[in-house]
C-alpha positions as CSV (number, residue, x, y, z in Angstrom):
1,X,59.1,50.6,228.7
2,X,62.5,49.0,229.9
3,X,65.0,51.5,230.0
4,X,64.8,52.9,234.2
5,X,66.4,55.9,232.8
6,X,63.2,57.2,230.5
7,X,61.6,57.5,233.9
8,X,64.0,59.4,235.7
9,X,64.2,61.7,233.1
10,X,59.9,61.8,233.5
11,X,60.3,62.0,237.4
12,X,62.6,64.8,237.2
13,X,60.6,66.8,234.7
14,X,57.4,66.2,236.6
15,X,58.8,67.7,239.6
16,X,60.3,70.5,238.7
17,X,57.5,71.6,236.3
18,X,61.1,72.9,233.8
19,X,63.4,71.5,231.5
20,X,66.3,73.4,233.3
21,X,64.9,73.0,236.8
22,X,65.2,68.7,236.0
23,X,68.6,69.1,234.0
24,X,69.8,70.8,236.8
25,X,69.0,67.9,239.0
26,X,70.1,65.2,237.0
27,X,73.4,66.8,236.2
28,X,73.2,66.6,232.2
29,X,72.4,69.8,229.6
30,X,68.6,70.9,229.6
31,X,68.5,69.9,225.8
32,X,69.6,65.9,226.3
33,X,66.2,66.0,229.0
34,X,64.2,67.8,226.3
35,X,65.0,65.1,223.7
36,X,65.0,62.8,226.1
37,X,61.3,63.9,227.2
38,X,60.8,63.9,223.4
39,X,61.2,60.3,222.8
40,X,60.3,58.8,225.9
41,X,56.4,60.7,224.6
42,X,56.6,59.2,221.0
43,X,58.2,56.0,222.0
44,X,54.8,55.4,224.2
45,X,52.5,57.2,222.1
46,X,51.1,59.1,224.3
47,X,51.8,62.9,225.0
48,X,53.3,63.1,228.9
49,X,53.0,67.0,229.6
50,X,52.2,70.0,227.8
51,X,55.2,72.5,226.8
52,X,53.6,76.1,228.4
53,X,55.0,79.2,228.3
54,X,55.1,78.7,232.2
55,X,56.7,75.3,232.1
56,X,55.6,71.8,232.0
57,X,52.5,70.5,233.1
58,X,51.9,66.6,233.5
59,X,48.5,65.6,231.1
60,X,46.8,63.1,232.4
61,X,48.6,60.3,231.0
62,X,51.3,61.6,232.8
63,X,49.5,61.7,236.4
64,X,48.9,58.3,235.7
65,X,52.4,57.4,235.2
66,X,53.8,59.3,237.6
67,X,53.0,57.3,240.7
68,X,53.7,54.7,239.1
69,X,57.2,55.5,238.1
70,X,57.6,56.9,241.3
71,X,56.9,53.5,243.1
72,X,59.8,51.6,240.4
73,X,62.4,54.6,241.6
74,X,61.5,54.2,245.3
75,X,62.3,50.2,244.6
76,X,65.8,51.1,242.5
77,X,67.0,53.6,245.3
78,X,66.0,50.6,248.1
79,X,68.1,48.0,245.9
80,X,71.4,50.6,245.5
81,X,70.8,51.3,249.8
82,X,71.0,47.3,250.5
83,X,73.3,46.7,248.0
84,X,76.4,49.1,249.9
85,X,75.4,49.2,253.2
86,X,76.8,45.4,252.9
87,X,80.3,47.2,251.9
88,X,83.0,46.7,253.9
89,X,85.4,48.5,252.2
90,X,86.9,51.2,253.6
91,X,87.8,53.2,250.3
92,X,85.5,54.8,247.4
93,X,83.2,57.3,247.6
94,X,81.8,58.7,250.0
95,X,79.5,61.7,249.8
96,X,78.0,64.1,252.9
97,X,76.0,67.3,253.0
98,X,76.1,70.4,254.8
99,X,75.9,74.0,254.9
100,X,78.5,76.5,254.6
101,X,79.0,77.0,258.2
102,X,80.1,73.8,259.8
103,X,82.2,73.3,256.6
104,X,84.4,77.1,256.9
105,X,83.5,77.2,260.4
106,X,84.6,73.9,262.2
107,X,84.5,71.0,260.3
108,X,87.2,71.4,257.3
109,X,89.9,71.1,259.4
110,X,88.3,67.3,260.6
111,X,87.7,66.4,257.2
112,X,91.4,66.4,256.4
113,X,92.5,64.8,259.5
114,X,89.9,61.5,258.7
115,X,91.8,61.7,254.9
116,X,94.7,62.1,256.5
117,X,93.6,58.6,258.1
118,X,91.5,56.8,255.9
119,X,93.0,58.3,251.9
120,X,91.4,55.4,250.2
121,X,87.9,57.4,251.0
122,X,87.1,60.5,249.1
123,X,84.8,62.9,250.5
124,X,82.5,64.6,247.7
125,X,80.9,67.3,249.5
126,X,77.8,68.7,248.7
127,X,77.3,72.3,250.6
128,X,73.6,73.6,250.2
129,X,71.0,74.5,252.9
130,X,68.3,71.6,252.1
131,X,68.5,68.1,253.5
132,X,69.4,66.1,250.6
133,X,67.4,63.4,250.1
134,X,69.0,60.2,251.5
135,X,66.3,57.7,250.2
136,X,67.8,58.4,246.6
137,X,71.5,58.7,247.6
138,X,71.8,62.2,246.7
139,X,73.8,62.5,249.5
140,X,75.2,59.2,252.2
141,X,76.3,61.1,254.9
142,X,74.4,64.4,256.1
143,X,75.2,67.1,258.8
144,X,72.7,68.8,259.6
145,X,71.2,72.0,261.4
146,X,67.9,70.8,263.1
147,X,66.2,70.2,266.1
148,X,63.0,68.5,263.9
149,X,65.2,66.2,261.4
150,X,63.6,63.9,259.2
151,X,62.2,60.4,260.7
152,X,63.2,58.4,257.9
153,X,67.0,58.6,258.8
154,X,68.7,57.2,262.1
155,X,71.9,59.3,263.4
156,X,72.9,61.5,266.0
157,X,72.7,64.3,267.9
158,X,75.7,65.3,268.6
159,X,75.8,68.8,270.2
160,X,73.4,72.2,270.6
161,X,75.2,74.9,269.6
162,X,75.0,78.5,271.5
163,X,74.6,81.7,270.0
164,X,75.7,85.7,271.4
165,X,75.7,89.0,270.2
166,X,79.3,91.1,268.7
167,X,80.6,93.5,267.3
168,X,84.1,94.5,266.4
169,X,86.6,96.0,267.9
170,X,86.8,98.9,265.6
171,X,82.8,98.6,266.1
172,X,82.8,99.3,269.8
173,X,85.6,101.5,269.5
174,X,83.4,104.2,267.0
175,X,80.4,103.5,269.5
176,X,81.9,104.2,272.5
177,X,81.7,100.5,274.1
178,X,78.0,100.4,272.9
179,X,76.8,103.5,275.2
180,X,76.2,105.7,272.1
181,X,72.6,104.0,271.5
182,X,71.4,106.8,268.2
183,X,74.7,105.0,266.5
184,X,74.0,101.6,267.1
185,X,72.2,98.7,265.2
186,X,71.3,95.1,264.7
187,X,71.8,93.6,261.3
188,X,68.6,91.6,261.3
189,X,67.5,88.6,258.6
190,X,65.2,89.9,257.1
191,X,62.6,89.4,259.8
192,X,59.2,91.7,258.7
193,X,59.6,94.1,261.7
194,X,63.1,96.4,262.6
195,X,62.1,94.8,266.1
196,X,61.6,91.4,266.4
197,X,61.7,88.7,269.2
198,X,64.5,88.0,268.6
199,X,65.8,91.8,269.3
200,X,63.0,91.9,272.5
201,X,64.9,89.4,274.6
202,X,68.6,91.2,273.8
203,X,70.4,93.0,276.1
204,X,69.8,96.2,273.3
205,X,66.3,96.0,273.0
206,X,66.0,99.1,271.8
207,X,68.2,98.8,269.0
208,X,66.4,98.4,265.6
209,X,67.5,96.7,262.9
210,X,68.6,98.6,259.8
211,X,70.0,96.1,257.5
212,X,69.5,91.9,256.5
213,X,71.1,89.4,255.0
214,X,69.4,85.5,255.5
215,X,73.2,84.3,256.1
216,X,75.3,83.1,258.6
217,X,79.1,83.8,256.7
218,X,77.6,87.1,255.5
219,X,76.5,88.5,258.3
220,X,80.3,87.5,260.1
221,X,81.8,89.3,256.8
222,X,79.1,92.3,257.4
223,X,79.8,92.1,261.5
224,X,83.3,92.4,260.9
225,X,83.5,94.7,258.3
226,X,81.8,97.2,261.3
227,X,78.1,97.4,259.8
228,X,76.3,96.9,263.2
229,X,75.9,94.4,265.9
230,X,74.5,90.7,265.1
231,X,73.6,87.8,266.9
232,X,76.1,84.5,265.7
233,X,76.6,81.1,265.9
234,X,79.9,81.0,269.2
235,X,81.8,78.7,267.0
236,X,82.2,81.2,264.3
237,X,82.4,84.4,266.2
238,X,84.8,83.1,268.6
239,X,87.4,81.9,267.0
240,X,87.2,85.7,264.9
241,X,90.2,88.0,266.5
242,X,88.6,91.5,265.6
243,X,85.2,90.1,266.9
244,X,84.1,90.5,270.5
245,X,81.4,89.9,272.6
246,X,79.5,92.8,273.8
247,X,79.4,94.1,277.0
248,X,76.9,91.4,278.9
249,X,75.6,89.2,276.5
250,X,74.3,86.0,277.2
251,X,74.6,82.9,275.2
252,X,71.5,81.5,274.1
253,X,71.0,77.5,273.2
254,X,70.5,77.6,269.8
255,X,69.9,74.4,267.5
256,X,71.4,70.7,267.1
257,X,73.9,69.5,265.5
258,X,73.4,65.8,263.5
259,X,74.9,63.3,262.0
260,X,72.7,61.9,259.6
261,X,72.6,58.5,257.6
262,X,70.1,56.7,255.9
263,X,69.5,53.2,258.0
264,X,70.7,50.9,255.0
265,X,73.9,52.6,255.2
266,X,74.6,53.1,258.6
267,X,76.1,49.6,258.8
268,X,78.2,50.9,255.4
269,X,82.4,50.6,256.7
270,X,83.2,53.9,255.4
271,X,79.9,55.3,256.2
272,X,80.1,54.0,259.9
273,X,83.9,54.8,260.1
274,X,83.3,58.1,259.1
275,X,80.1,59.6,261.5
276,X,81.9,58.0,264.0
277,X,84.9,59.8,263.3
278,X,83.4,63.1,262.9
279,X,80.6,62.2,265.9
280,X,84.3,62.4,268.0
281,X,85.7,65.5,266.5
282,X,82.7,67.6,267.0
283,X,82.7,66.7,270.7
284,X,85.9,67.8,270.8
285,X,84.7,71.3,270.0
286,X,82.1,71.1,272.0
287,X,83.1,74.0,275.0
288,X,82.9,76.1,271.8
289,X,80.1,75.2,270.2
290,X,78.4,75.9,273.5
291,X,80.0,79.3,273.8
292,X,81.7,78.5,276.4
293,X,85.3,79.5,275.1
294,X,85.0,83.7,274.0
295,X,87.3,84.6,272.1
296,X,88.8,81.6,271.0
297,X,91.3,82.4,268.5
298,X,92.3,78.8,266.4
């Protein structure tokens, strides 16, 4: 067994429990994964997976191999990080993972400005809710909204963003500046009850949620279209010319924005310059993030 790729494919299938899931992680066609697993088992002379209608399940031989394979994977990734961590060149690809609400509503102009200043660094974005595994080099830098970032990453808590309650100008007009309580409705977040705690703590605790949208950008679009009231991050809503904070709205500190990397990569030139640059730019928008700029059109 002298091919690390065999173990990569094996680990991907063992973790995802399916050929298609592993293919998505590896970035290859599912038939490639199936062919590689079949060839690997033939090479070893043993069956690593049971093929069932519900997915791939490891045999005892597969279970025995998985722990050793994971250790090898960890060592290979460590070697890669240590080599890249000595990189002093301000060029090459920098992989950045973040949520699309941050990318779309706050950070994209900062990324463009960074590229103007560092044209030899190519940014590759992974737009996702989940925390990419920086230990496996799935990303070099993570810009995350979290009050509890992973312990194995290093970086900086930049700012705590705030939320407030918003409605469209049209919705405010239709409801008599929200005086017609029977016409009001909240846009919910897939809450198990129509009056979750965040509504009971709001300025409109007697108004129920009638629709649920578990995505901030889609909630923003719904509020702009006049669907109802919504609790939104101030950095997203205060720059929208057709939205306003509702009467007597409060500003509520919410979650932290972190810029993170792996310990082995923190001194890499392009990582260091990028994180320093983005932290400075985000701090330049501190008032907007903390809700101190009601209706601040960009």
